[in-house]
C-alpha positions in Angstrom: 202.7 -91.3 -1.4 202.6 -94.6 -3.3 201.5 -95.0 -6.9 198.2 -96.4 -5.9 197.2 -93.5 -3.5 198.1 -95.1 -0.1 199.8 -93.0 2.5 203.5 -93.7 2.9 204.9 -95.2 6.0 205.4 -92.7 8.8 202.7 -90.3 7.7 200.5 -89.4 10.6 196.9 -88.4 10.8 194.1 -88.8 8.4 192.3 -86.8 5.8 190.0 -84.3 7.7 186.2 -84.7 7.3 186.1 -81.1 6.2 188.4 -81.6 3.2 187.1 -79.7 0.2 188.1 -79.9 -3.4 190.2 -76.9 -4.6 187.2 -74.9 -5.9 187.0 -71.1 -6.2 184.0 -69.4 -4.7 183.3 -67.5 -7.9 183.6 -70.7 -9.8 181.0 -72.3 -7.6 178.7 -69.4 -8.1 179.1 -69.5 -11.9 178.3 -73.3 -11.8 175.1 -72.6 -9.8 174.1 -69.9 -12.2 174.6 -72.3 -15.1 172.3 -74.8 -13.5 169.6 -72.2 -13.2 169.9 -71.3 -16.9 169.7 -74.9 -17.9 166.6 -75.3 -15.8 165.1 -72.2 -17.6 165.9 -73.8 -21.0 164.0 -76.9 -19.9 161.0 -74.8 -18.8 161.0 -72.8 -22.0 161.0 -76.0 -24.1 158.1 -77.5 -22.2 156.1 -74.3 -22.5 156.9 -74.0 -26.2 155.6 -77.5 -27.0 152.6 -77.0 -24.7 151.7 -73.9 -26.7 152.3 -75.6 -30.0 150.2 -78.7 -29.1 148.0 -77.8 -26.1 145.7 -80.7 -26.8 148.5 -83.3 -26.6 151.7 -82.2 -25.0 150.7 -80.8 -21.5 148.7 -83.8 -20.5 149.1 -86.3 -17.7 149.6 -89.2 -20.1 152.4 -87.4 -22.0 154.1 -86.4 -18.7 153.8 -90.0 -17.4 155.3 -91.6 -20.5 158.0 -88.9 -20.6 159.0 -89.8 -17.1 158.9 -93.5 -17.7 161.0 -93.3 -20.9 163.6 -91.2 -19.2 163.9 -93.3 -16.0 166.3 -95.8 -17.4 168.5 -93.2 -19.0 168.5 -91.2 -15.7 169.8 -94.2 -13.7 172.6 -94.6 -16.3 173.4 -90.8 -16.1 173.7 -90.7 -12.3 176.6 -93.1 -12.5 178.0 -91.3 -15.5 178.0 -88.0 -13.5 180.4 -89.5 -10.9 182.7 -90.8 -13.7 182.9 -87.6 -15.6 183.4 -85.5 -12.5 186.6 -87.6 -12.0 187.6 -86.5 -15.5 186.9 -90.0 -16.8 184.4 -91.4 -19.3 182.4 -94.6 -19.6 181.3 -95.6 -23.1 180.2 -99.1 -22.1 177.0 -98.3 -20.0 174.6 -99.1 -22.8 176.1 -102.4 -23.6 176.5 -103.3 -19.9 172.8 -102.6 -19.6 172.1 -105.1 -22.4 174.5 -107.7 -20.9 172.9 -107.3 -17.4 169.4 -107.7 -18.8 170.4 -110.8 -20.8 172.0 -112.6 -17.9 169.1 -111.6 -15.6 166.5 -112.9 -18.0 168.5 -116.1 -18.7 168.9 -116.7 -15.0 165.1 -116.5 -14.6 164.7 -118.9 -17.6 167.2 -121.4 -16.3 165.5 -121.5 -12.9 162.0 -121.9 -14.3 160.3 -125.1 -15.2 160.6 -125.8 -19.0 162.8 -122.7 -19.1 159.7 -120.5 -19.5 159.9 -117.7 -17.0 156.6 -116.1 -17.9 154.9 -117.4 -14.7 158.0 -117.3 -12.5 157.6 -116.5 -8.8 159.2 -113.7 -6.8 162.1 -115.9 -5.6 163.1 -116.5 -9.3 162.7 -112.8 -10.0 164.9 -111.9 -7.1 167.6 -114.2 -8.4 167.4 -112.5 -11.8 167.6 -109.1 -10.2 170.7 -110.1 -8.2 172.3 -111.6 -11.3 171.7 -108.4 -13.3 173.3 -106.2 -10.6 176.2 -108.6 -10.3 176.7 -108.6 -14.1 176.8 -104.8 -14.2 179.1 -104.6 -11.2 181.5 -107.1 -12.8 182.0 -104.9 -15.9 182.3 -101.8 -13.7 185.0 -103.5 -11.6 186.9 -104.5 -14.7 186.7 -100.9 -16.1 187.8 -99.5 -12.7 190.8 -101.8 -12.3 192.0 -101.2 -15.8 191.6 -97.4 -15.5 192.9 -97.0 -12.0 195.5 -99.7 -11.6 196.6 -100.5 -15.2 196.6 -96.7 -16.0 194.9 -97.4 -19.4 192.9 -94.3 -20.6 189.2 -94.7 -19.7 188.2 -93.9 -23.3 190.1 -97.1 -24.5 189.0 -99.3 -21.6 185.3 -98.5 -21.8 185.3 -98.7 -25.6 186.7 -102.2 -25.3 184.1 -103.0 -22.7 181.5 -101.6 -25.1 182.3 -104.3 -27.6 183.0 -107.1 -25.2 179.8 -106.7 -23.2 177.7 -106.6 -26.4 179.5 -109.6 -27.8 179.1 -111.6 -24.6 175.3 -110.8 -24.6 175.0 -112.0 -28.2 177.0 -115.2 -27.4 174.7 -116.0 -24.5 171.5 -115.4 -26.5 172.7 -116.4 -30.0 171.8 -112.9 -31.0 168.1 -113.5 -30.4 166.2 -111.5 -27.8 164.8 -113.3 -24.7 161.1 -112.7 -24.4 159.9 -114.9 -21.5 160.0 -112.2 -18.9 157.9 -113.0 -15.7 154.4 -111.4 -15.8 154.8 -110.5 -12.1 157.9 -108.4 -13.0 156.1 -106.6 -15.9 152.9 -106.0 -13.8 154.9 -104.5 -10.9 158.1 -102.8 -11.8 157.3 -102.6 -15.5 153.8 -101.1 -15.4 152.9 -100.9 -11.7 152.2 -97.6 -9.9 152.3 -96.4 -6.4 151.6 -93.2 -4.4 148.5 -92.2 -6.4 149.6 -93.3 -9.8 153.4 -92.7 -9.9 155.0 -95.4 -12.1 157.3 -97.8 -10.2 160.1 -97.2 -12.7 160.0 -93.5 -11.9 160.1 -94.1 -8.2 163.2 -96.3 -8.6 164.9 -93.6 -10.7 163.9 -91.1 -8.0 165.4 -93.2 -5.2 168.7 -93.6 -7.3 168.8 -89.9 -8.0 168.3 -88.9 -4.3 170.9 -91.4 -3.2 173.3 -90.1 -5.9 172.7 -86.5 -4.7 173.3 -87.4 -1.1 176.4 -89.3 -1.9 177.9 -86.7 -4.2 177.0 -83.5 -2.3 177.1 -84.5 1.4 179.6 -87.2 1.9 183.4 -87.7 2.0 183.0 -89.9 -1.1 181.5 -87.0 -3.0 184.2 -84.6 -1.9 186.9 -87.0 -3.0 185.2 -87.4 -6.4 185.4 -83.7 -6.9 189.0 -83.5 -5.7 190.2 -86.2 -8.0 188.6 -84.6 -11.0 190.0 -81.2 -10.1 193.6 -82.5 -9.6 194.3 -86.2 -9.1 197.9 -85.7 -8.1 197.0 -83.1 -5.5 194.2 -85.4 -4.2 196.8 -88.2 -3.9 199.2 -86.0 -2.0 196.4 -85.0 0.3 196.0 -88.6 1.4 193.1 -89.7 -0.8 193.3 -93.3 -2.1 192.8 -92.3 -5.7 193.1 -95.8 -7.1 190.6 -97.3 -4.8 188.2 -94.4 -5.2 188.3 -94.6 -9.0 187.6 -98.3 -8.9 184.6 -97.7 -6.6 183.3 -95.0 -9.0 183.4 -97.3 -12.0 182.0 -100.1 -9.9 179.0 -98.0 -8.9 178.5 -97.0 -12.6 178.4 -100.6 -13.6 176.1 -101.5 -10.8 173.6 -98.8 -11.9 173.9 -100.0 -15.5 172.9 -103.5 -14.2 169.9 -101.9 -12.4 169.0 -100.1 -15.6 169.2 -103.3 -17.5 166.7 -105.0 -15.1 164.4 -101.9 -15.3 164.6 -102.1 -19.1 163.7 -105.8 -19.0 160.7 -105.2 -16.8 159.3 -102.4 -19.0 159.8 -103.9 -22.5 159.4 -107.5 -21.6 162.5 -108.4 -23.7 166.2 -107.9 -23.7 166.1 -105.3 -26.6 169.7 -106.2 -27.7 169.6 -103.9 -30.7 167.9 -101.0 -29.0 170.7 -99.3 -26.9 173.4 -98.4 -29.3 173.3 -94.7 -28.3 172.5 -95.0 -24.6 176.1 -94.2 -23.7 176.1 -91.1 -25.8 172.7 -90.1 -24.6 173.9 -90.4 -21.0 177.0 -88.4 -21.6 175.1 -85.7 -23.5 172.6 -85.4 -20.6 175.3 -85.1 -18.0 177.3 -82.6 -20.0 174.2 -80.5 -20.9 173.5 -80.5 -17.2 176.7 -78.6 -16.5 179.2 -81.4 -15.6 182.5 -80.6 -17.1 184.2 -83.1 -19.4 187.5 -81.9 -17.9 186.4 -83.0 -14.4 186.0 -81.4 -11.0 182.6 -79.9 -11.6 179.0 -81.1 -11.8 175.8 -81.6 -9.9 173.0 -84.3 -9.8 170.4 -81.6 -10.2 172.1 -80.4 -13.3 172.2 -84.0 -14.6 168.5 -84.5 -14.0 167.7 -81.3 -16.0 170.2 -82.2 -18.7 168.7 -85.7 -19.2 165.2 -84.3 -19.5 166.1 -81.6 -22.1 166.8 -84.2 -25.0 163.8 -86.2 -23.8 161.5 -83.2 -24.0 162.9 -82.3 -27.4 162.3 -85.8 -28.8 158.8 -86.1 -27.3 157.8 -82.6 -28.3 159.0 -83.2 -31.9 157.0 -86.4 -32.2 153.8 -84.8 -30.9 154.3 -81.6 -33.0 154.9 -83.6 -36.1 158.4 -82.4 -36.7 160.4 -84.9 -38.9 162.5 -87.2 -36.7 165.6 -86.2 -38.6 165.6 -82.9 -36.7 165.8 -84.5 -33.3 169.5 -85.5 -33.3 170.3 -82.1 -34.8 168.6 -80.2 -32.1 170.1 -82.4 -29.3 173.6 -81.9 -30.9 173.2 -78.1 -31.0 172.2 -78.1 -27.3 175.2 -80.4 -26.5 177.7 -78.3 -28.3 176.3 -75.1 -26.7 176.7 -76.8 -23.3 180.4 -77.7 -24.0 181.1 -74.2 -25.3 179.6 -72.7 -22.1 181.7 -75.1 -20.1 184.8 -73.8 -21.8 183.8 -70.2 -21.0 183.4 -71.1 -17.4 186.8 -72.7 -17.3 188.4 -69.6 -18.7 186.6 -67.5 -16.1 187.9 -69.8 -13.4 191.5 -69.8 -14.7 191.6 -66.0 -14.8 191.1 -66.0 -11.0 
């Protein structure tokens, strides 16, 4: 087997469609049980805040705003789930989000008369959308190549991309937020609704989530993701192109960061350069709280969805209940540490088998 995961000359056959990562049945059952417990925690939190503030928390408006505010983070977290399952990490997603929003908004400005995109048509909006996706994909490709081919630790690579993407966004804008976002974009994706009042942003996040669940849990791509996270060398010897697969995983994460940047632009009507300093940590926290192991090989999209909503419900509930904002990061940190501790217990249970 070559260093880059290709099959050596003379090796016959191909990887069977039924290839499964080296998981233990008991381990799979424990993982499923943990997802149920995480779901119960989310339900308990929602009920507790509903009882504390029955007049404000369990309302349609609160639920709608909660879903909207979580949509962008959920899109980031879907990509992060794939990366962490491969035993990697991506610290750059928040800054890639900013960069993608910046180049998308600047593209729409440059294509608009007088460089005022406020009244831009759909063809200009489409160009901005494609540019945002391309910008995110570019950073994802850079991360993937450096991690998979140059063998640089993902922590170092994505930490470098964190600073580089933010610096590039600030160079393009001069450090000043772009505010001439097309009204058509804000009225549709930003604040529009479909299907009886479901916000468009939520529908986009739902589509991404369903696609991620399908890709991870029903396709060869998903099985290879689990296999690489469980044991990259064993996956390579089984015929999996580990290098190519890791590049694709980071590329997809960057692409989703670009989409999140465009969604953020549509909702806020500005590039919000200073507003995403903790998005990478929030995405990682949501994924880990949802049961995805930082050591790789384990995780589900359902768990990620639940894990992302637990901090969101905590923050929203604290605000409505009048709890000082200083308690919010403390509570989220406690939940995160508890999730990692439980993950370690699961790993010990698996290793004993």
